[in-house]
C-alpha positions as protocol buffer text, in pm:
chain_id: "A"
residue {
  index: 1
  type: MET
  ca { x: 4259 y: -3707 z: 5868 }
}
residue {
  index: 2
  type: LYS
  ca { x: 4553 y: -3518 z: 5733 }
}
residue {
  index: 3
  type: ASN
  ca { x: 4505 y: -3692 z: 5398 }
}
residue {
  index: 4
  type: SER
  ca { x: 4137 y: -3584 z: 5388 }
}
residue {
  index: 5
  type: LYS
  ca { x: 4229 y: -3220 z: 5450 }
}
residue {
  index: 6
  type: ALA
  ca { x: 4494 y: -3237 z: 5181 }
}
residue {
  index: 7
  type: VAL
  ca { x: 4241 y: -3375 z: 4933 }
}
residue {
  index: 8
  type: ILE
  ca { x: 3991 y: -3100 z: 5015 }
}
residue {
  index: 9
  type: ILE
  ca { x: 4255 y: -2827 z: 4986 }
}
residue {
  index: 10
  type: SER
  ca { x: 4377 y: -2975 z: 4657 }
}
residue {
  index: 11
  type: GLY
  ca { x: 4020 y: -2979 z: 4526 }
}
residue {
  index: 12
  type: LEU
  ca { x: 3962 y: -2616 z: 4620 }
}
residue {
  index: 13
  type: LEU
  ca { x: 4287 y: -2509 z: 4459 }
}
residue {
  index: 14
  type: ALA
  ca { x: 4194 y: -2701 z: 4144 }
}
residue {
  index: 15
  type: ALA
  ca { x: 3851 y: -2532 z: 4133 }
}
residue {
  index: 16
  type: VAL
  ca { x: 4009 y: -2189 z: 4178 }
}
residue {
  index: 17
  type: SER
  ca { x: 4260 y: -2266 z: 3904 }
}
residue {
  index: 18
  type: VAL
  ca { x: 3982 y: -2373 z: 3665 }
}
residue {
  index: 19
  type: GLY
  ca { x: 3786 y: -2057 z: 3749 }
}
residue {
  index: 20
  type: LEU
  ca { x: 4084 y: -1833 z: 3686 }
}
residue {
  index: 21
  type: LEU
  ca { x: 4158 y: -2014 z: 3361 }
}
residue {
  index: 22
  type: TYR
  ca { x: 3797 y: -1963 z: 3248 }
}
residue {
  index: 23
  type: LEU
  ca { x: 3811 y: -1592 z: 3328 }
}
residue {
  index: 24
  type: TRP
  ca { x: 4139 y: -1560 z: 3138 }
}
residue {
  index: 25
  type: VAL
  ca { x: 3993 y: -1733 z: 2833 }
}
residue {
  index: 26
  type: GLN
  ca { x: 3683 y: -1514 z: 2848 }
}
residue {
  index: 27
  type: GLN
  ca { x: 3901 y: -1206 z: 2869 }
}
residue {
  index: 28
  type: LYS
  ca { x: 4097 y: -1309 z: 2564 }
}
residue {
  index: 29
  type: THR
  ca { x: 3807 y: -1423 z: 2349 }
}
residue {
  index: 30
  type: GLY
  ca { x: 3539 y: -1185 z: 2479 }
}
residue {
  index: 31
  type: PRO
  ca { x: 3179 y: -1270 z: 2556 }
}
residue {
  index: 32
  type: SER
  ca { x: 2962 y: -1437 z: 2293 }
}
residue {
  index: 33
  type: LEU
  ca { x: 2777 y: -1179 z: 2082 }
}
residue {
  index: 34
  type: GLY
  ca { x: 2528 y: -1422 z: 1936 }
}
residue {
  index: 35
  type: GLU
  ca { x: 2463 y: -1531 z: 1580 }
}
residue {
  index: 36
  type: THR
  ca { x: 2654 y: -1356 z: 1301 }
}
residue {
  index: 37
  type: ALA
  ca { x: 2580 y: -1272 z: 940 }
}
residue {
  index: 38
  type: GLU
  ca { x: 2789 y: -1148 z: 647 }
}
residue {
  index: 39
  type: VAL
  ca { x: 2748 y: -799 z: 503 }
}
residue {
  index: 40
  type: TYR
  ca { x: 2959 y: -567 z: 291 }
}
residue {
  index: 41
  type: VAL
  ca { x: 3154 y: -272 z: 430 }
}
residue {
  index: 42
  type: MET
  ca { x: 3363 y: -11 z: 252 }
}
residue {
  index: 43
  type: ALA
  ca { x: 3729 y: -105 z: 206 }
}
residue {
  index: 44
  type: GLY
  ca { x: 3823 y: 263 z: 194 }
}
residue {
  index: 45
  type: ASP
  ca { x: 3673 y: 611 z: 190 }
}
residue {
  index: 46
  type: VAL
  ca { x: 3445 y: 681 z: -107 }
}
residue {
  index: 47
  type: GLY
  ca { x: 3334 y: 1026 z: -221 }
}
residue {
  index: 48
  type: GLU
  ca { x: 2992 y: 1143 z: -325 }
}
residue {
  index: 49
  type: LEU
  ca { x: 2869 y: 1033 z: -670 }
}
residue {
  index: 50
  type: VAL
  ca { x: 3153 y: 782 z: -712 }
}
residue {
  index: 51
  type: SER
  ca { x: 3071 y: 459 z: -896 }
}
residue {
  index: 52
  type: ILE
  ca { x: 3126 y: 151 z: -675 }
}
residue {
  index: 53
  type: ASP
  ca { x: 3317 y: -154 z: -798 }
}
residue {
  index: 54
  type: GLU
  ca { x: 3419 y: -483 z: -631 }
}
residue {
  index: 55
  type: THR
  ca { x: 3757 y: -346 z: -517 }
}
residue {
  index: 56
  type: MET
  ca { x: 3592 y: -82 z: -299 }
}
residue {
  index: 57
  type: VAL
  ca { x: 3406 y: -319 z: -67 }
}
residue {
  index: 58
  type: ARG
  ca { x: 3478 y: -628 z: 140 }
}
residue {
  index: 59
  type: LYS
  ca { x: 3257 y: -884 z: 310 }
}
residue {
  index: 60
  type: VAL
  ca { x: 3273 y: -921 z: 688 }
}
residue {
  index: 61
  type: ALA
  ca { x: 3089 y: -1127 z: 948 }
}
residue {
  index: 62
  type: LEU
  ca { x: 2917 y: -921 z: 1216 }
}
residue {
  index: 63
  type: PRO
  ca { x: 2686 y: -1005 z: 1504 }
}
residue {
  index: 64
  type: LYS
  ca { x: 2333 y: -973 z: 1376 }
}
residue {
  index: 65
  type: LYS
  ca { x: 2241 y: -719 z: 1640 }
}
residue {
  index: 66
  type: TYR
  ca { x: 2510 y: -485 z: 1505 }
}
residue {
  index: 67
  type: ILE
  ca { x: 2394 y: -506 z: 1143 }
}
residue {
  index: 68
  type: GLN
  ca { x: 2216 y: -188 z: 1036 }
}
residue {
  index: 69
  type: PRO
  ca { x: 1877 y: -196 z: 861 }
}
residue {
  index: 70
  type: GLY
  ca { x: 1928 y: -190 z: 486 }
}
residue {
  index: 71
  type: ALA
  ca { x: 2282 y: -333 z: 495 }
}
residue {
  index: 72
  type: LEU
  ca { x: 2360 y: -511 z: 168 }
}
residue {
  index: 73
  type: ASP
  ca { x: 2493 y: -867 z: 144 }
}
residue {
  index: 74
  type: ASN
  ca { x: 2467 y: -904 z: -236 }
}
residue {
  index: 75
  type: LEU
  ca { x: 2775 y: -790 z: -429 }
}
residue {
  index: 76
  type: ASN
  ca { x: 2586 y: -782 z: -760 }
}
residue {
  index: 77
  type: VAL
  ca { x: 2352 y: -518 z: -620 }
}
residue {
  index: 78
  type: ILE
  ca { x: 2642 y: -303 z: -503 }
}
residue {
  index: 79
  type: ILE
  ca { x: 2860 y: -315 z: -817 }
}
residue {
  index: 80
  type: GLY
  ca { x: 2769 y: -34 z: -1055 }
}
residue {
  index: 81
  type: SER
  ca { x: 2577 y: 164 z: -796 }
}
residue {
  index: 82
  type: ILE
  ca { x: 2674 y: 523 z: -715 }
}
residue {
  index: 83
  type: ALA
  ca { x: 2731 y: 676 z: -372 }
}
residue {
  index: 84
  type: ARG
  ca { x: 2463 y: 927 z: -275 }
}
residue {
  index: 85
  type: ALA
  ca { x: 2698 y: 1080 z: -16 }
}
residue {
  index: 86
  type: PRO
  ca { x: 3054 y: 1021 z: 110 }
}
residue {
  index: 87
  type: ILE
  ca { x: 3093 y: 679 z: 277 }
}
residue {
  index: 88
  type: GLN
  ca { x: 3377 y: 612 z: 520 }
}
residue {
  index: 89
  type: LYS
  ca { x: 3609 y: 312 z: 542 }
}
residue {
  index: 90
  type: GLY
  ca { x: 3454 y: 29 z: 746 }
}
residue {
  index: 91
  type: GLU
  ca { x: 3103 y: 169 z: 716 }
}
residue {
  index: 92
  type: GLN
  ca { x: 2833 y: -80 z: 627 }
}
residue {
  index: 93
  type: VAL
  ca { x: 2704 y: -45 z: 272 }
}
residue {
  index: 94
  type: LEU
  ca { x: 2337 y: 59 z: 298 }
}
residue {
  index: 95
  type: PHE
  ca { x: 2096 y: 74 z: 6 }
}
residue {
  index: 96
  type: THR
  ca { x: 1980 y: 416 z: 132 }
}
residue {
  index: 97
  type: LYS
  ca { x: 2328 y: 555 z: 60 }
}
residue {
  index: 98
  type: LEU
  ca { x: 2342 y: 432 z: -298 }
}
residue {
  index: 99
  type: TYR
  ca { x: 2182 y: 508 z: -629 }
}
residue {
  index: 100
  type: LEU
  ca { x: 2118 y: 147 z: -726 }
}
residue {
  index: 101
  type: LYS
  ca { x: 2157 y: 39 z: -1087 }
}
residue {
  index: 102
  type: GLY
  ca { x: 1785 y: -23 z: -1131 }
}
residue {
  index: 103
  type: GLN
  ca { x: 1696 y: 321 z: -997 }
}
residue {
  index: 104
  type: GLN
  ca { x: 1930 y: 538 z: -1196 }
}
residue {
  index: 105
  type: ASN
  ca { x: 1782 y: 775 z: -1452 }
}
residue {
  index: 106
  type: ILE
  ca { x: 1434 y: 622 z: -1458 }
}
residue {
  index: 107
  type: ASN
  ca { x: 1190 y: 819 z: -1673 }
}
residue {
  index: 108
  type: LEU
  ca { x: 943 y: 1029 z: -1480 }
}
residue {
  index: 109
  type: SER
  ca { x: 655 y: 843 z: -1646 }
}
residue {
  index: 110
  type: ARG
  ca { x: 761 y: 520 z: -1473 }
}
residue {
  index: 111
  type: ARG
  ca { x: 735 y: 690 z: -1135 }
}
residue {
  index: 112
  type: VAL
  ca { x: 375 y: 795 z: -1184 }
}
residue {
  index: 113
  type: SER
  ca { x: 130 y: 554 z: -1021 }
}
residue {
  index: 114
  type: LYS
  ca { x: -131 y: 381 z: -1235 }
}
residue {
  index: 115
  type: ASN
  ca { x: -441 y: 597 z: -1288 }
}
residue {
  index: 116
  type: SER
  ca { x: -249 y: 906 z: -1173 }
}
residue {
  index: 117
  type: ARG
  ca { x: -87 y: 1191 z: -1363 }
}
residue {
  index: 118
  type: ALA
  ca { x: 214 y: 1417 z: -1321 }
}
residue {
  index: 119
  type: ILE
  ca { x: 151 y: 1789 z: -1332 }
}
residue {
  index: 120
  type: THR
  ca { x: 393 y: 2076 z: -1278 }
}
residue {
  index: 121
  type: ILE
  ca { x: 306 y: 2398 z: -1097 }
}
residue {
  index: 122
  type: PRO
  ca { x: 519 y: 2712 z: -1057 }
}
residue {
  index: 123
  type: VAL
  ca { x: 643 y: 2793 z: -706 }
}
residue {
  index: 124
  type: SER
  ca { x: 819 y: 3078 z: -532 }
}
residue {
  index: 125
  type: ASP
  ca { x: 978 y: 3096 z: -188 }
}
residue {
  index: 126
  type: VAL
  ca { x: 643 y: 3198 z: -38 }
}
residue {
  index: 127
  type: HIS
  ca { x: 426 y: 2956 z: -231 }
}
residue {
  index: 128
  type: GLY
  ca { x: 663 y: 2659 z: -203 }
}
residue {
  index: 129
  type: VAL
  ca { x: 779 y: 2645 z: 162 }
}
residue {
  index: 130
  type: ALA
  ca { x: 1091 y: 2852 z: 88 }
}
residue {
  index: 131
  type: LYS
  ca { x: 1177 y: 2594 z: -180 }
}
residue {
  index: 132
  type: LEU
  ca { x: 1278 y: 2343 z: 87 }
}
residue {
  index: 133
  type: ILE
  ca { x: 1048 y: 2077 z: -59 }
}
residue {
  index: 134
  type: GLN
  ca { x: 1227 y: 1768 z: -195 }
}
residue {
  index: 135
  type: PRO
  ca { x: 1116 y: 1482 z: -423 }
}
residue {
  index: 136
  type: GLY
  ca { x: 941 y: 1219 z: -216 }
}
residue {
  index: 137
  type: ASP
  ca { x: 788 y: 1473 z: 22 }
}
residue {
  index: 138
  type: ARG
  ca { x: 412 y: 1491 z: 67 }
}
residue {
  index: 139
  type: VAL
  ca { x: 224 y: 1821 z: 58 }
}
residue {
  index: 140
  type: ASP
  ca { x: -121 y: 1974 z: 77 }
}
residue {
  index: 141
  type: VAL
  ca { x: -234 y: 2208 z: -199 }
}
residue {
  index: 142
  type: VAL
  ca { x: -404 y: 2524 z: -74 }
}
residue {
  index: 143
  type: VAL
  ca { x: -575 y: 2759 z: -320 }
}
residue {
  index: 144
  type: SER
  ca { x: -682 y: 3119 z: -285 }
}
residue {
  index: 145
  type: VAL
  ca { x: -945 y: 3255 z: -525 }
}
residue {
  index: 146
  type: ASP
  ca { x: -1081 y: 3605 z: -571 }
}
residue {
  index: 147
  type: TYR
  ca { x: -1427 y: 3590 z: -727 }
}
residue {
  index: 148
  type: GLY
  ca { x: -1522 y: 3952 z: -670 }
}
residue {
  index: 149
  type: GLU
  ca { x: -1632 y: 4187 z: -949 }
}
residue {
  index: 150
  type: GLY
  ca { x: -1444 y: 4492 z: -1063 }
}
residue {
  index: 151
  type: ASP
  ca { x: -1229 y: 4639 z: -787 }
}
residue {
  index: 152
  type: ARG
  ca { x: -1425 y: 4455 z: -513 }
}
residue {
  index: 153
  type: GLU
  ca { x: -1219 y: 4170 z: -375 }
}
residue {
  index: 154
  type: VAL
  ca { x: -1403 y: 3867 z: -242 }
}
residue {
  index: 155
  type: ARG
  ca { x: -1152 y: 3595 z: -164 }
}
residue {
  index: 156
  type: GLU
  ca { x: -1181 y: 3244 z: -26 }
}
residue {
  index: 157
  type: VAL
  ca { x: -905 y: 2999 z: 66 }
}
residue {
  index: 158
  type: LYS
  ca { x: -949 y: 2622 z: 54 }
}
residue {
  index: 159
  type: THR
  ca { x: -730 y: 2315 z: 97 }
}
residue {
  index: 160
  type: ALA
  ca { x: -808 y: 2159 z: -239 }
}
residue {
  index: 161
  type: MET
  ca { x: -581 y: 1851 z: -218 }
}
residue {
  index: 162
  type: GLN
  ca { x: -426 y: 1663 z: 73 }
}
residue {
  index: 163
  type: ASP
  ca { x: -138 y: 1415 z: 103 }
}
residue {
  index: 164
  type: VAL
  ca { x: 0 y: 1476 z: -247 }
}
residue {
  index: 165
  type: LEU
  ca { x: 328 y: 1312 z: -352 }
}
residue {
  index: 166
  type: VAL
  ca { x: 605 y: 1536 z: -487 }
}
residue {
  index: 167
  type: LEU
  ca { x: 760 y: 1361 z: -787 }
}
residue {
  index: 168
  type: ALA
  ca { x: 1022 y: 1620 z: -878 }
}
residue {
  index: 169
  type: THR
  ca { x: 1153 y: 1966 z: -798 }
}
residue {
  index: 170
  type: GLY
  ca { x: 1270 y: 2143 z: -1109 }
}
residue {
  index: 171
  type: GLN
  ca { x: 1441 y: 1869 z: -1308 }
}
residue {
  index: 172
  type: TYR
  ca { x: 1552 y: 1667 z: -1006 }
}
residue {
  index: 173
  type: ILE
  ca { x: 1381 y: 1330 z: -955 }
}
residue {
  index: 174
  type: ASP
  ca { x: 1457 y: 1138 z: -635 }
}
residue {
  index: 175
  type: SER
  ca { x: 1683 y: 830 z: -683 }
}
residue {
  index: 176
  type: ASN
  ca { x: 1808 y: 957 z: -1018 }
}
residue {
  index: 177
  type: ILE
  ca { x: 2172 y: 1061 z: -1033 }
}
residue {
  index: 178
  type: PRO
  ca { x: 2144 y: 1433 z: -957 }
}
residue {
  index: 179
  type: LEU
  ca { x: 2398 y: 1545 z: -1214 }
}
residue {
  index: 180
  type: GLU
  ca { x: 2342 y: 1711 z: -1546 }
}
residue {
  index: 181
  type: ARG
  ca { x: 2638 y: 1744 z: -1781 }
}
residue {
  index: 182
  type: HIS
  ca { x: 2681 y: 2035 z: -2024 }
}
residue {
  index: 183
  type: VAL
  ca { x: 2951 y: 2082 z: -2287 }
}
residue {
  index: 184
  type: ASP
  ca { x: 3089 y: 2435 z: -2309 }
}
residue {
  index: 185
  type: GLU
  ca { x: 3046 y: 2538 z: -2673 }
}
residue {
  index: 186
  type: VAL
  ca { x: 3361 y: 2752 z: -2665 }
}
residue {
  index: 187
  type: THR
  ca { x: 3613 y: 2546 z: -2467 }
}
residue {
  index: 188
  type: GLY
  ca { x: 3456 y: 2201 z: -2504 }
}
residue {
  index: 189
  type: ALA
  ca { x: 3494 y: 2147 z: -2130 }
}
residue {
  index: 190
  type: ILE
  ca { x: 3233 y: 1935 z: -1956 }
}
residue {
  index: 191
  type: LYS
  ca { x: 3051 y: 2116 z: -1678 }
}
residue {
  index: 192
  type: ARG
  ca { x: 2856 y: 1930 z: -1413 }
}
residue {
  index: 193
  type: GLN
  ca { x: 2547 y: 2076 z: -1249 }
}
residue {
  index: 194
  type: ASP
  ca { x: 2415 y: 1927 z: -925 }
}
residue {
  index: 195
  type: LEU
  ca { x: 2038 y: 1938 z: -967 }
}
residue {
  index: 196
  type: ARG
  ca { x: 1989 y: 1919 z: -591 }
}
residue {
  index: 197
  type: GLN
  ca { x: 2144 y: 2264 z: -562 }
}
residue {
  index: 198
  type: GLU
  ca { x: 1923 y: 2404 z: -838 }
}
residue {
  index: 199
  type: ARG
  ca { x: 1707 y: 2695 z: -734 }
}
residue {
  index: 200
  type: TYR
  ca { x: 1404 y: 2535 z: -888 }
}
residue {
  index: 201
  type: ARG
  ca { x: 1099 y: 2734 z: -993 }
}
residue {
  index: 202
  type: SER
  ca { x: 854 y: 2447 z: -1031 }
}
residue {
  index: 203
  type: VAL
  ca { x: 733 y: 2139 z: -848 }
}
residue {
  index: 204
  type: THR
  ca { x: 585 y: 1830 z: -1014 }
}
residue {
  index: 205
  type: LEU
  ca { x: 302 y: 1660 z: -825 }
}
residue {
  index: 206
  type: GLU
  ca { x: 123 y: 1329 z: -863 }
}
residue {
  index: 207
  type: ALA
  ca { x: -253 y: 1377 z: -892 }
}
residue {
  index: 208
  type: ASN
  ca { x: -558 y: 1200 z: -1028 }
}
residue {
  index: 209
  type: PRO
  ca { x: -713 y: 1334 z: -1353 }
}
residue {
  index: 210
  type: GLU
  ca { x: -986 y: 1528 z: -1170 }
}
residue {
  index: 211
  type: GLN
  ca { x: -731 y: 1698 z: -946 }
}
residue {
  index: 212
  type: VAL
  ca { x: -522 y: 1784 z: -1252 }
}
residue {
  index: 213
  type: GLN
  ca { x: -820 y: 1969 z: -1400 }
}
residue {
  index: 214
  type: LYS
  ca { x: -865 y: 2166 z: -1077 }
}
residue {
  index: 215
  type: LEU
  ca { x: -497 y: 2261 z: -1068 }
}
residue {
  index: 216
  type: VAL
  ca { x: -505 y: 2379 z: -1429 }
}
residue {
  index: 217
  type: PHE
  ca { x: -816 y: 2581 z: -1350 }
}
residue {
  index: 218
  type: MET
  ca { x: -639 y: 2741 z: -1056 }
}
residue {
  index: 219
  type: MET
  ca { x: -334 y: 2828 z: -1266 }
}
residue {
  index: 220
  type: THR
  ca { x: -548 y: 2991 z: -1534 }
}
residue {
  index: 221
  type: ALA
  ca { x: -823 y: 3149 z: -1320 }
}
residue {
  index: 222
  type: GLY
  ca { x: -682 y: 3501 z: -1321 }
}
residue {
  index: 223
  type: GLU
  ca { x: -651 y: 3589 z: -954 }
}
residue {
  index: 224
  type: GLY
  ca { x: -616 y: 3228 z: -839 }
}
residue {
  index: 225
  type: LEU
  ca { x: -310 y: 3151 z: -626 }
}
residue {
  index: 226
  type: ILE
  ca { x: -165 y: 2812 z: -528 }
}
residue {
  index: 227
  type: PHE
  ca { x: 33 y: 2739 z: -210 }
}
residue {
  index: 228
  type: LEU
  ca { x: 198 y: 2418 z: -93 }
}
residue {
  index: 229
  type: SER
  ca { x: 216 y: 2317 z: 273 }
}
residue {
  index: 230
  type: LEU
  ca { x: 463 y: 2048 z: 376 }
}
residue {
  index: 231
  type: ARG
  ca { x: 345 y: 1740 z: 567 }
}
residue {
  index: 232
  type: ASN
  ca { x: 526 y: 1509 z: 807 }
}
residue {
  index: 233
  type: PRO
  ca { x: 598 y: 1190 z: 606 }
}
residue {
  index: 234
  type: LEU
  ca { x: 421 y: 979 z: 871 }
}
residue {
  index: 235
  type: ASP
  ca { x: 107 y: 1194 z: 859 }
}
residue {
  index: 236
  type: ARG
  ca { x: -121 y: 1038 z: 598 }
}
residue {
  index: 237
  type: ASP
  ca { x: -453 y: 1150 z: 748 }
}
residue {
  index: 238
  type: PHE
  ca { x: -712 y: 1363 z: 572 }
}
residue {
  index: 239
  type: THR
  ca { x: -863 y: 1653 z: 765 }
}
residue {
  index: 240
  type: SER
  ca { x: -1213 y: 1780 z: 700 }
}
residue {
  index: 241
  type: MET
  ca { x: -1220 y: 2159 z: 690 }
}
residue {
  index: 242
  type: GLY
  ca { x: -1422 y: 2440 z: 541 }
}
residue {
  index: 243
  type: THR
  ca { x: -1303 y: 2737 z: 343 }
}
residue {
  index: 244
  type: ALA
  ca { x: -1143 y: 3042 z: 498 }
}
residue {
  index: 245
  type: ASP
  ca { x: -1292 y: 3382 z: 412 }
}
residue {
  index: 246
  type: HIS
  ca { x: -1330 y: 3723 z: 571 }
}
residue {
  index: 247
  type: ASP
  ca { x: -1593 y: 3598 z: 814 }
}
residue {
  index: 248
  type: THR
  ca { x: -1397 y: 3294 z: 937 }
}
residue {
  index: 249
  type: VAL
  ca { x: -1067 y: 3482 z: 963 }
}
residue {
  index: 250
  type: LEU
  ca { x: -1180 y: 3827 z: 1080 }
}
residue {
  index: 251
  type: GLY
  ca { x: -1508 y: 3721 z: 1236 }
}
residue {
  index: 252
  type: PRO
  ca { x: -1867 y: 3800 z: 1127 }
}
residue {
  index: 253
  type: THR
  ca { x: -1864 y: 4130 z: 1318 }
}
residue {
  index: 254
  type: SER
  ca { x: -1557 y: 4261 z: 1137 }
}
residue {
  index: 255
  type: LYS
  ca { x: -1618 y: 4601 z: 977 }
}
residue {
  index: 256
  type: ARG
  ca { x: -1432 y: 4496 z: 663 }
}
residue {
  index: 257
  type: GLY
  ca { x: -1618 y: 4164 z: 650 }
}
residue {
  index: 258
  type: SER
  ca { x: -1952 y: 4341 z: 677 }
}
residue {
  index: 259
  type: ARG
  ca { x: -1856 y: 4591 z: 409 }
}
residue {
  index: 260
  type: ILE
  ca { x: -1745 y: 4342 z: 143 }
}
residue {
  index: 261
  type: ARG
  ca { x: -1972 y: 4046 z: 222 }
}
residue {
  index: 262
  type: MET
  ca { x: -2174 y: 3942 z: -84 }
}
residue {
  index: 263
  type: GLN
  ca { x: -2484 y: 3724 z: -97 }
}
residue {
  index: 264
  type: ARG
  ca { x: -2422 y: 3557 z: -428 }
}
residue {
  index: 265
  type: ARG
  ca { x: -2309 y: 3192 z: -445 }
}
residue {
  index: 266
  type: PRO
  ca { x: -1932 y: 3157 z: -503 }
}
residue {
  index: 267
  type: LEU
  ca { x: -1864 y: 3042 z: -857 }
}
residue {
  index: 268
  type: TRP
  ca { x: -1604 y: 2794 z: -741 }
}
residue {
  index: 269
  type: GLN
  ca { x: -1785 y: 2664 z: -432 }
}
residue {
  index: 270
  type: GLU
  ca { x: -1769 y: 2304 z: -554 }
}
residue {
  index: 271
  type: PHE
  ca { x: -1392 y: 2322 z: -616 }
}
C-alpha cells in the first residue's frame, strides 16, 4: 500500500516538474507567432530624397501577420530607388515610401491614358481649392458662364466634368523625383528647388478630346470661369444635376431673378 502511494506521489511530482519545465521553455522561447517571411528593413536612418544602396538595408524574417502591406522582399527593386520621406532604422521598406527606379522622371506623355489628353488650366487659391490639390487627386470641373448682353449679367453654373484625374500641379508630377536643379549663373552653385513646395499657378488634368475642347472654350469664352472641387479618392460615382442660375439659387420669386430673367435659349446650354 505504501509502495502504491509512493508511486502515485512520484508520478504527480513528475507531472508537475514536466509542466513547470514546459512553462519555463515557453517563457524563454515565447509563443509561436506562426509562419514567417523575409522582408527588407532599414539598417539605419535615411533622410528624404536619399538614394538607397545595398548597405542601407538588411533582410529579416518576420511573422507574416506583422509584415506591412507593400513591404519589399526584392533587393533589386530597392537598390537605386530614392526615399520619398525620412525612413527610420528598423522600419520595413515599403514601395509607397520610395521613388522606384522605373517611376523616376517619367515623361508626362507616358502618364496619359490611351485615348485621353493632358490639358493645363490656370488656378488661383479660390478656383483651385486653396492650391491644396496634389497629383493623383480626382476633381470635378465646375464652370460659370455669363451669356448676358451688354451690362446685363445672366450667369449659369454647371458641373461640366466629373471624376477627373489630376496629372500634375505646376511642374510636379507624382512619383517623379520632386527636385529641380538650377545652376547659379554668377556663383556656379547648384540650387535645388522642391517642386512640392512650389506655389503652382496651374493644374494639368486628364480629359478626353471632347472635354478638352470644352475646357478650351471655357478658358477663351470671355466671362467664363473654371473652378475645381476636390473629391474623396474612393468616390468614383457620377451625379446627375442641372445647372445653377438665379432661379435655382435665389428662387423663382426672387426680385433680382425676376428682373434679370431672359427668355432666350442659353448659347451654351449643350455644354
